[in-house]
C-alpha positions in Angstrom: 61.8 115.0 154.7 64.5 117.6 153.8 67.2 115.0 154.2 65.5 112.6 151.8 65.1 115.4 149.2 68.7 116.4 149.6 69.9 112.8 149.2 67.7 112.3 146.1 69.0 115.5 144.4 72.6 114.7 145.3 72.3 111.2 143.8 70.7 112.7 140.6 73.5 115.2 140.3 76.1 112.5 140.8 74.6 110.3 138.0 74.3 113.2 135.6 77.8 114.6 136.2 79.5 111.1 135.8 78.1 110.5 132.3 80.6 110.9 129.4 79.6 113.2 126.5 78.4 111.1 123.6 79.7 112.5 120.3 78.0 110.0 118.0 75.7 107.1 118.6 73.7 105.0 116.1 72.0 101.7 116.7 70.7 99.7 113.7 67.9 97.1 113.9 68.5 93.8 112.2 65.2 92.9 110.6 63.7 89.6 111.8 66.9 89.0 113.9 68.6 87.8 110.7 71.7 89.5 109.4 72.5 88.7 105.8 76.2 88.6 105.0 75.7 91.2 102.2 73.9 93.6 104.5 76.3 96.5 105.3 75.6 98.8 108.2 77.0 102.3 107.6 78.0 104.9 110.2 79.0 108.3 109.0 80.3 111.2 111.2 82.1 114.4 110.8 85.3 115.2 112.8 85.8 118.9 113.3 88.3 118.9 116.1 91.4 116.8 115.4 92.6 117.3 119.0 89.7 115.6 120.7 90.1 112.0 122.0 87.3 109.4 121.9 86.5 106.0 123.3 84.7 103.9 120.6 82.3 101.2 121.6 80.6 98.5 119.6 77.1 97.7 120.8 75.7 94.2 120.1 72.2 93.2 121.1 71.6 89.4 120.7 68.8 87.0 121.5 69.4 83.8 123.4 68.6 82.1 120.1 72.0 83.2 118.8 73.7 79.8 117.9 77.3 80.6 118.7 79.6 81.6 121.6 81.5 84.2 119.6 80.7 86.9 117.1 82.9 88.3 114.3 82.6 91.4 112.1 84.5 93.1 109.3 84.9 96.8 110.0 86.0 99.1 107.2 87.2 102.5 108.2 87.2 105.1 105.4 89.1 108.3 106.2 88.5 111.7 104.7 91.5 111.2 102.4 89.7 108.1 100.9 92.1 105.6 102.5 90.3 102.5 103.7 91.4 100.1 106.4 89.6 96.8 107.0 89.7 95.1 110.5 88.4 91.7 111.5 87.1 92.0 115.1 85.8 89.2 117.4 83.9 89.2 120.6 82.6 86.6 123.0 78.8 86.6 123.7 78.6 83.7 126.1 80.8 81.4 128.2 81.6 77.8 127.1 78.6 76.5 129.2 76.1 78.7 127.4 75.8 81.5 130.1 75.2 84.7 128.2 77.2 87.8 128.9 75.8 91.3 128.8 72.8 93.0 130.4 69.3 91.9 130.3 67.1 89.4 132.2 65.0 88.1 129.3 66.0 86.6 126.0 67.7 89.8 124.8 71.2 90.6 126.0 73.0 93.9 125.5 76.8 94.0 125.2 79.0 97.0 124.9 82.6 96.3 123.8 85.4 98.8 123.9 86.8 99.0 120.3 89.4 101.8 120.7 90.4 103.7 123.8 91.5 107.3 123.7 91.7 107.5 119.9 92.2 110.8 118.1 91.2 111.4 114.5 94.1 113.3 113.0 92.2 114.4 109.8 89.3 116.7 109.9 86.4 115.6 107.7 83.9 112.8 107.1 84.6 109.3 108.3 82.6 106.3 107.3 82.6 103.0 109.2 81.0 100.1 107.4 80.2 96.8 109.2 79.4 93.4 107.9 79.1 90.2 110.0 82.1 87.9 109.6 80.5 84.6 110.5 80.2 81.6 108.2 76.4 81.7 107.9 75.0 83.6 105.0 72.0 84.5 107.2 73.1 85.0 110.8 70.2 84.5 113.2 70.0 85.9 116.7 71.5 89.4 116.3 68.7 91.9 117.0 70.7 95.2 116.9 74.2 96.5 116.2 75.6 100.0 116.8 78.5 102.2 117.4 79.0 104.8 120.2 81.7 107.5 120.3 82.2 109.1 123.7 84.4 112.1 124.1 87.4 111.3 126.4 88.3 114.0 128.8 91.5 113.4 130.8 91.3 114.1 134.5 93.0 117.3 135.5 95.6 117.0 138.2 
């Protein structure tokens, strides 16, 4: 019995210690699984430490009713200085044969895409990320949620 308890606590400690620190995370729900092209999702966060590195992820939750293989967004980055940069980003949600990527066993699939690896924000202050879908449909069906996660990156010490 003691061995079983020891193994359980060891596994629990291992899972807790391996998790990256989440600096910022926000997930928006797309009402009725229909994202209008004019609907902007806004993510605001404050950078206080300009020496910290982050891994940035885009989180896409789609239903199997999503009519396309790929998914495009327009991402506007607004810096504390007021400078804005717009990126067009694409990702693949299923293979050419219709097999969905991501986690989930039912009709909803969760995907987590690495947007930027080990990025450092050189200006302290408020950043604003604004996201719009970049597909041709005015009303894009099948996207249930969209979000952004910032994980603090901590280099391994040698």
